[in-house]
C-alpha atoms as one frame of an Amber mdcrd trajectory, in Angstrom:
protein
   0.355   7.994   2.954  -0.967   6.670   6.251  -3.625   3.965   6.523  -6.220
   6.609   7.316  -5.259   8.651   4.246  -5.344   5.520   2.080  -8.769   4.689
   3.452 -10.030   8.178   2.560  -8.575   7.863  -0.935 -10.219   4.475  -1.430
 -13.501   5.805  -0.012 -13.758   8.188  -2.962 -14.053   5.097  -5.150 -15.878
   2.715  -2.786 -18.187   4.916  -0.699 -17.719   5.380   3.030 -14.726   4.455
   5.171 -14.507   4.272   8.947 -11.642   6.521  10.190 -10.001   3.616  12.061
 -10.354   1.106   9.209  -6.965  -0.453   8.406  -5.219   1.203  11.340  -4.499
  -1.968  13.330  -3.139  -3.882  10.358  -1.492  -1.332   8.119  -0.514   1.746
  10.074   2.955   1.695  11.569   4.113   4.844  13.332   6.175   6.977  10.979
   5.550   4.812   7.895   3.972   6.437   4.857   2.879   4.521   1.801   3.484
   5.942  -1.675   0.393   4.998  -3.684   1.067   5.080  -7.399  -2.182   3.793
  -8.931  -5.622   2.587  -7.918  -7.932   0.662 -10.243 -11.202  -1.064  -9.519
 -13.878  -3.341 -10.806 -17.269  -3.839  -9.211 -15.885  -6.125  -6.472 -12.081
  -5.696  -6.564  -9.691  -2.792  -5.921  -6.069  -2.954  -7.109  -3.510  -0.670
  -5.437   0.030  -0.237  -6.778   2.267   1.225  -4.073   5.713   1.552  -2.592
   6.005   0.342   1.011   8.946   1.806   2.927  10.230   0.028   6.008  13.393
   0.651   8.062  15.929  -2.058   8.809  15.727  -2.396  12.612  19.499  -2.784
  12.930  20.943  -0.391  10.340  17.954   2.010  10.120  18.366   2.013   6.320
  15.040   2.245   4.510  13.860  -0.521   2.217  11.348   0.524  -0.445   9.304
  -2.401  -1.696   7.128  -1.975  -4.784   3.994  -4.092  -4.432   0.408  -4.544
  -5.515  -2.542  -5.055  -3.186  -5.652  -6.847  -4.385  -8.677  -6.175  -2.193
 -11.882  -8.142  -2.748 -15.091  -6.547  -1.472 -18.403  -7.995  -0.393 -21.213
  -5.856   1.041 -18.871  -2.820   0.940 -16.360  -4.518   3.265 -12.994  -6.057
   2.497 -13.605  -9.779   2.187 -10.074 -10.811   1.280  -6.771  -9.036   0.632
  -3.548 -10.203  -0.976  -0.286  -8.511  -1.813   2.251  -9.317  -4.485   5.877
  -8.244  -4.781   9.118  -9.381  -6.376  11.044 -11.127  -3.577  14.288 -10.563
  -5.478  14.038  -6.823  -4.915  12.067  -6.579  -1.673  15.253  -6.661   0.431
  17.273  -4.187  -1.637  17.874  -0.649  -0.464  16.212   0.997  -3.462  16.499
   4.764  -3.536  13.547   7.018  -4.259  15.262   7.893  -7.553  15.533   4.199
  -8.550  11.845   3.686  -7.774  10.841   6.831  -9.684  12.893   5.797 -12.749
  11.447   2.265 -12.708   7.900   3.641 -12.580   8.366   5.930 -15.603
């Protein structure tokens, strides 16, 4: 999932979304996010996802499970945080390992 696709998916819950929103911060050429769940309250959106990123030296792909917490004010992101387990964020988890852990 690219930043633009994520924005469109969030816009179904939050209203409108500018096509370039998130592009500068989140979109990295060739990287696609695997969004597992989205939940929201009136002012907060929670996104559970898998973030893949290649090792620049070995080109192996790391897959980091994480949660984003996005706080909104006036229909704009006021503050965002992400949480992950640092003990597993530098492991080369396979797609199968991620899938089994999410079941």
